[in-house]
C-alpha positions in Angstrom: 91.1 -29.3 7.2 94.4 -30.0 8.8 96.2 -28.3 6.3 95.4 -25.1 6.5 97.6 -22.3 8.1 95.5 -20.8 10.1 97.3 -18.2 11.0 97.8 -16.9 6.9 95.0 -18.2 5.5 96.9 -19.8 3.2 96.7 -23.4 1.7 99.5 -26.2 2.2 100.7 -28.4 0.3 99.0 -31.3 1.0 95.5 -29.8 1.1 96.4 -28.8 -2.5 97.2 -32.2 -3.2 94.1 -33.7 -1.8 91.9 -30.9 -3.8 93.7 -32.1 -6.6 92.9 -35.6 -6.2 89.3 -34.2 -5.4 88.5 -32.5 -8.8 90.4 -34.9 -10.9 87.4 -38.0 -9.2 84.9 -35.2 -9.7 85.5 -34.5 -13.7 85.7 -37.9 -14.7 83.2 -39.2 -16.8 80.5 -40.8 -14.6 80.6 -44.3 -15.0 78.1 -47.1 -14.0 80.2 -49.2 -12.3 77.9 -52.0 -11.0 75.1 -54.5 -12.7 71.8 -53.6 -10.9 70.0 -51.0 -9.1 70.6 -50.5 -5.5 68.7 -49.2 -2.5 71.4 -46.0 -2.8 70.8 -45.0 -6.9 67.8 -43.4 -5.6 69.5 -41.4 -1.7 69.8 -38.0 -4.2 73.3 -38.3 -3.2 76.7 -39.9 -5.7 75.1 -43.1 -6.7 72.0 -41.1 -7.9 74.6 -38.4 -9.5 76.0 -40.8 -11.5 73.1 -42.6 -13.0 71.4 -39.8 -14.7 74.4 -38.5 -16.2 75.6 -42.0 -17.5 72.2 -44.0 -18.0 69.2 -41.4 -18.1 71.6 -38.3 -19.3 72.8 -40.3 -22.1 69.5 -41.7 -23.1 67.5 -38.4 -23.2 70.3 -35.6 -24.1 68.9 -32.1 -25.0 69.4 -28.6 -23.9 66.0 -28.9 -21.8 67.9 -31.4 -19.3 71.3 -30.0 -18.9 70.9 -27.7 -15.7 69.5 -31.3 -14.1 66.9 -28.6 -11.9 63.5 -29.8 -10.2 61.9 -27.9 -13.1 62.2 -27.4 -17.3 61.3 -24.5 -18.4 59.2 -24.5 -21.7 57.6 -21.9 -23.7 55.1 -22.6 -25.8 53.3 -20.4 -27.7 55.5 -17.1 -26.3 54.5 -18.2 -22.4 57.3 -19.9 -20.4 55.9 -22.9 -18.5 57.7 -25.1 -15.7 57.1 -28.9 -15.6 58.3 -31.0 -13.3 57.9 -34.8 -11.9 58.2 -36.5 -9.5 57.5 -40.0 -7.5 57.1 -41.0 -3.7 58.1 -44.4 -2.5 57.7 -43.1 1.2 57.5 -45.9 4.0 55.7 -45.7 6.6 52.4 -44.4 4.3 51.7 -42.0 7.5 53.8 -40.4 9.9 53.7 -37.4 12.4 52.7 -34.7 10.4 51.6 -36.1 7.1 51.1 -39.0 4.5 52.9 -40.1 1.2 49.2 -37.8 -0.2 50.3 -34.7 0.9 54.3 -35.2 0.6 53.3 -35.9 -3.0 51.6 -32.8 -3.2 54.3 -30.7 -1.9 57.2 -32.0 -3.1 56.1 -31.4 -6.6 54.9 -27.9 -5.4 58.2 -27.4 -4.0 60.3 -28.5 -6.9 57.8 -25.8 -9.4 58.2 -23.1 -6.9 62.4 -23.4 -5.7 62.5 -23.0 -10.5 60.9 -19.7 -10.1 57.7 -20.5 -11.0 54.2 -20.2 -9.9 52.6 -23.8 -9.6 49.0 -24.4 -11.5 48.0 -27.6 -12.0 49.1 -31.0 -11.0 48.9 -34.8 -11.9 48.6 -38.2 -10.2 49.3 -41.2 -10.6 48.7 -44.0 -8.3 49.8 -47.5 -8.1 48.2 -49.7 -5.5 48.7 -53.1 -4.4 46.1 -55.8 -4.0 44.5 -55.7 -0.5 45.9 -51.8 0.1 43.0 -50.7 2.0 39.7 -48.3 0.4 39.9 -46.6 3.9 43.9 -46.0 3.9 43.4 -44.5 0.2 40.5 -41.9 1.2 42.7 -41.0 3.7 45.5 -40.4 1.6 43.5 -38.4 -1.7 41.6 -36.6 1.6 45.3 -35.2 2.7 46.1 -35.1 -1.0 42.9 -32.3 -1.7 43.3 -30.1 1.5 47.5 -30.0 0.6 46.5 -28.6 -2.9 43.9 -26.3 -1.7 46.7 -24.9 0.9 49.3 -24.4 -2.0 46.5 -23.0 -4.7 46.6 -26.1 -6.6 44.1 -28.2 -8.6 45.1 -31.9 -9.2 43.0 -31.8 -12.8 44.1 -35.5 -14.0 45.7 -39.4 -13.0 45.9 -43.0 -13.7 45.7 -46.0 -11.2 47.4 -49.2 -11.6 46.7 -52.2 -9.6 49.6 -54.6 -9.3 49.6 -58.3 -7.8 49.6 -58.9 -3.6 53.3 -58.5 -2.3 54.8 -56.7 -5.7 54.1 -53.5 -4.2 54.7 -51.6 -0.6 50.8 -50.3 -0.5 51.1 -47.4 -2.7 53.3 -45.7 -4.5 52.6 -42.1 -6.4 53.3 -40.0 -9.0 52.9 -36.1 -8.6 53.5 -34.0 -12.4 53.5 -29.8 -12.0 53.2 -27.0 -14.7 53.4 -23.6 -13.7 54.2 -20.4 -14.8 57.6 -19.9 -14.9 59.3 -16.1 -14.3 62.5 -14.8 -15.1 65.4 -17.1 -14.4 67.8 -16.3 -11.6 71.4 -15.1 -12.1 74.2 -17.4 -11.5 75.7 -17.9 -8.1 78.9 -15.5 -7.9 81.4 -15.1 -5.2 80.1 -13.1 -1.9 76.7 -14.4 -2.5 74.8 -14.9 0.9 73.5 -18.5 1.4 70.2 -18.8 3.4 67.8 -22.4 5.3 64.5 -21.5 5.0 64.1 -23.2 9.2 65.1 -25.8 11.1 66.6 -28.8 8.6 66.5 -32.3 9.3 62.9 -32.6 10.5 61.5 -35.2 8.0 64.1 -38.1 7.3 64.2 -38.4 11.6 60.8 -38.7 12.0 60.1 -41.1 9.0 63.1 -42.6 11.0 61.6 -43.0 14.2 58.5 -43.8 13.1 59.4 -46.8 11.5 59.8 -48.5 14.7 62.9 -49.8 13.9 64.5 -48.0 16.8 64.1 -47.5 20.6 64.3 -43.5 19.9 61.5 -41.4 21.5 61.6 -37.9 20.3 58.8 -35.4 19.9 59.5 -34.8 16.3 56.6 -34.1 13.3 57.9 -34.4 9.7 58.1 -30.5 8.0 56.2 -31.2 4.8 55.0 -28.0 3.5 54.0 -25.9 0.0 56.6 -23.3 0.4 55.3 -21.1 -3.3 53.9 -18.7 -0.6 57.3 -17.9 1.0 59.2 -18.3 -1.9 57.6 -15.6 -3.9 57.5 -13.2 -0.8 61.0 -13.4 -0.9 61.3 -13.0 -4.9 59.1 -9.7 -4.1 61.2 -8.3 -1.0 64.6 -8.7 -3.4 63.6 -7.9 -6.8 66.4 -9.6 -9.7 68.5 -10.5 -6.4 67.3 -14.3 -5.9 70.2 -16.0 -7.5 68.5 -19.6 -6.8 66.5 -21.7 -4.7 66.6 -25.3 -4.4 64.3 -27.5 -1.5 66.3 -29.5 0.5 64.8 -33.0 0.2 66.8 -36.4 -0.2 70.5 -35.6 0.5 70.1 -32.2 2.8 71.0 -29.4 2.6 74.4 -30.6 2.1 73.5 -32.5 -1.2 72.2 -29.2 -2.4 75.1 -26.8 -1.7 77.2 -29.0 -3.7 75.4 -29.1 -6.4 75.5 -25.5 -6.0 79.1 -25.0 -5.6 79.9 -27.5 -8.7 77.5 -25.6 -10.9 79.1 -22.2 -10.1 83.2 -23.5 -10.0 83.0 -21.6 -6.2 83.4 -22.6 -2.6 80.4 -22.6 -0.4 81.6 -21.7 3.3 78.8 -22.6 6.3 79.0 -21.9 9.5 78.1 -24.5 11.5 76.7 -22.2 14.6 74.5 -20.9 12.4 72.7 -23.5 10.8 68.9 -24.2 12.5 68.5 -27.4 14.0 65.8 -29.1 16.7 68.1 -29.8 19.8 65.1 -33.5 19.5 67.1 -33.6 15.4 70.0 -32.9 16.3 70.1 -36.0 20.0 68.4 -38.4 17.1 71.2 -37.8 14.6 73.9 -38.0 16.9 72.3 -41.5 18.5 72.0 -42.5 14.9 75.4 -41.1 14.1 74.2 -39.7 11.3 74.7 -35.0 10.2 71.7 -33.1 10.3 73.3 -32.0 6.8 73.4 -34.2 5.0 69.2 -35.3 5.8 66.0 -34.4 4.0 63.6 -32.0 4.3 60.2 -31.3 2.9 59.4 -28.2 4.0 62.3 -26.4 4.0 64.5 -24.5 1.1 68.3 -23.4 0.5 68.2 -20.0 -0.9 71.4 -17.8 -2.5 70.8 -14.2 -2.8 73.0 -11.2 -4.0 75.4 -10.4 -0.8 73.0 -6.7 -0.4 69.7 -8.3 -0.2 70.5 -10.9 2.5 68.8 -8.2 5.4 65.8 -8.0 3.2 65.4 -11.9 2.4 66.0 -13.0 6.0 63.1 -10.8 6.5 61.0 -11.5 4.1 61.3 -15.5 5.1 60.9 -14.1 8.9 57.5 -12.5 8.6 56.0 -16.1 7.4 55.2 -18.5 9.4 56.6 -21.4 7.6 60.4 -18.8 7.4 60.3 -17.8 10.9 63.6 -20.4 12.1 65.3 -18.7 8.9 69.2 -18.2 9.1 71.6 -16.8 6.8 74.0 -19.7 7.0 77.2 -19.0 4.6 79.0 -17.9 1.7 80.0 -18.3 -1.9 83.6 -17.8 -1.7 86.1 -18.4 -5.0 88.4 -21.1 -3.3 88.5 -23.8 -3.6 86.5 -24.4 -6.4 83.7 -27.1 -6.4 83.5 -27.7 -3.1 81.7 -26.9 0.2 83.4 -26.4 3.4 82.4 -26.5 7.1 83.3 -24.2 9.5 82.7 -26.0 13.1 81.5 -25.2 16.3 85.4 -26.4 17.8 87.1 -23.8 15.6 88.3 -26.2 12.8 86.8 -26.5 8.7 86.1 -29.8 7.2 84.9 -30.8 3.8 81.2 -32.0 3.2 81.0 -33.7 0.3 78.5 -35.9 -1.6 77.7 -39.0 0.4 77.0 -42.0 -1.5 73.8 -42.9 -0.6 71.4 -41.7 1.6 72.0 -43.1 5.2 67.8 -43.0 5.0 65.7 -44.4 2.4 62.6 -44.7 1.6 62.2 -41.0 3.3 59.8 -39.6 -0.3 
């Protein structure tokens, strides 16, 4: 940000004006301006947030929905449960490192795990297009079975619908999950450390290259994986000090950090040089003109812990195969509230805001 006095750290008048405009824009009541749904509304960015606030939250408003987390925590006869649902429309259905089947299982398991729950049971609903090959359906369900076994969950109920040829894209899957909820984390506060569990952006770039629309070759595979065991080890290693956990799916790490900053009314400052990105992902993103911070992951989480627990959390992550390349990437600060700032490798600082839409649609 060019308006900052880098010697004294003071905020200039110009910078204050920019921050005030951002704050005014964010404080306005969400209003859906479009007359029809666009791909951007499913991206996880600003358009998605507006759709949720202006349509779904207005219609379904209740205390459980207020937190807008990936899972709702409910108490039933004295037992705390976590409940989540998700739908998968990825294109193509099969890609290096996975397919729509294991993606659906892992994504739902991870939504439960980052909420601090132990995943137990899933449902699976299939919307199939007339003419879809049975061999492909078997391949998908076998993949789901293997993924469920690896995550330690069962698929216990489901549904199947078939639509006319040309009315779908082969196969869509909806999953819901239930788990045992543990004690909720504390609120994010200044001084907390921000970690990622591994290199970012691999899933989104893999999907884009698998579509064959670009003449780019890279040795990449999706990072889709169940995170429940990895995150349980972090909770065990850092009792009472894990503030929040979020899986960095649509909108990538940048979107997660913006949501955390907004919820906490604090700033998140990230060191770009500390963010793990594999060379193949970085190279593909440079060719596509995309920032890896916004590219989806399906086996990575952002974790916020108390400052005194940062070393223990990092050590716990790196002991697990899925966390071998984990890193501390930043810190929560007081100011400017609600914003994410990136310290670039060139020595400057820039705002990392929410995108309106996802540069890579249909990635999950």
